N, C-alpha and C positions, 0 to 999 in steps of 0.2 A: 865068857859066854861061848858056848860051843856053836859050831856052824849050823846045826839043825835048829837050835833055838833062834839064832839070828835070821835064818831063812824064813821060819814061821812068822817072826815079828815083821820082817819086810813084806812078806806076802799079805799079812793082815793089813798093814798100812797101805799097800798098793790097792787092795780091794776096797778099803774104806775111802780112799781118794777117788777111785773110779765111781763108786756109788754116790759120793758127794757131787762130783762133776755131772753125773747123769741127772741128778735131782735139781740142777740149777736151771734147766729149761722149763719155764712155766707153761709154755705152749704144749710141751709133750707130757708133762706130769701134772699140770693143773686141770682145772675144770674145762668143760666144753665151752662155757661162756667166755673164759679167759682166752681161748684160742680163736674166737670169732671177732672180727672187726666189721663194723657197719659203715657203708659208704652211701652217700646220697639218699638218705632216708627221707621220704615225703609221703604226705597223705592228700588225697583228692579233696578239695573244698566241698562242703555239703551243708545244706540248711537244716536237715533233719534226717531221721531214720538211720541210714547206714552209709558207710563209705569204705574205702580201701586204703591200705598202707603198702608202700613199696620200698625196696632198698636192694643194694648189692651186699651180700654177706660173704665174707672171705674167711676161710678156715686156715690158720697158719699151723695148726697142730698136726701130729702124725697119725691121729685117729679121726674117724668121721664124727661129726657133731650133728645130733638130731634135735631140731627145734620142734617141741611138742605142743606148746601153748603160749599165749601171751595175755596180758591184761593192760588196761589203760583207764585212767581216770576220766577220759573223754567219752567212754561208752560203757554200757552195762555189761557187754560181752565182747570178746575178741575170738574169732575163729580163724584157723588156717584153711584157705580155700584154694582150689585149682579150677581152671576153666578147660574143659575138654569138649570139643565139638560144639562150641558156643553155649555150653551148659556149665554153670558154676555149681560146685559141690564142695562139701567139707572134706578135708584130708585128716581123718582121725589119727593116722599114723605119723603125722607131721611131715616135715621136709628134712632131708639129709643133706648136709653140706659136706662133701667128700674131704678126706684128709688132703691138706695142701691144695684145696680147690675152692670153688666159689659157686654160688647160685644167685640168680636174679629173681627177686620178687617183683613182678611187673604186670602192667595192665594186660589182660587177656591170658595170663598164666597164673602161676602160684602167687598168692598175696595174702596179707592179713586183712580180715574183714572186721571192721569196727561196727558193732551192731547196737542199735538203740542209743544213739548219740544223746548226751545230756544237754547240749546246746549246739548252735551252728558252729562250724569250723570255717573260719575266714582266712583267706590268703594272707600270708605273712606271719601268721601266728605259729606256735609250735605245739605239738602233741607229744606227750610222754607215753611211751610204751615200754613194758617190761617183758622181754622174751624169756621163756623158761625152757631149758634143755633137758634131755633124757636123764642126765645125771643129777638133776635138781638144781643146777646152777642157773643163775639169772643174769641177764644182760640188759641194762637200761639203755633205751634208745630215745633220742630226741628227733622227731620228724617234723619238717616244715610243711605247713599247709599250703598247697598250690592250686591255682586254677588249672584244670586239665580237661580239654575236650576229647583228646585222643581219638580213638576209633569209635567214639560215642558209646563207650561201655556204660551199662546201667547197673550200678551197684545198689539197687533197691530191689526188694523182693517182687517177683512177678505175682500177679493176683492169683494165679493158678498153681504156683510152685509150692512144694512142701518145704518146711524148714530144712536147711542143709542142701537143698537143690534149687538154687536160684538161677534164673536165666540171665545170661550176659549177652547184651546186644552189641556185638563188636564188629 
């Protein structure tokens, strides 16, 4: 075997090994949902109508992850909302979890709105939510239902507000 053929063979092997090692990190090469972990997910207890879900979302990946939508068997619809100047409104472009960063879905800020509840959500029970990311990947979330008075946020529609623009009294 001449030295030129040996060099090409070694170079091809080194390249294949490098590509194989690069592909081993699921957070960097996998889906957005695989890169996101959920901490302290919870939902405000509610008797009817609507309520909100909160959590800390951590992105361990090297690229941003955009949460675009969610579903839950507990409600007819789930929307991503934000509160700005005490006005709640939908975030049609979702929320971005920066690469190797985190966001907090919290009362008075960004949150998931569970609309048209099928039945009352009582403290101590769990609610299943499935978050969908920009790349189409999905992340199942189990959120505990909790009593929460907080800053007296009102996650029910204001009588005069249009859909997508609910007032938050916080």
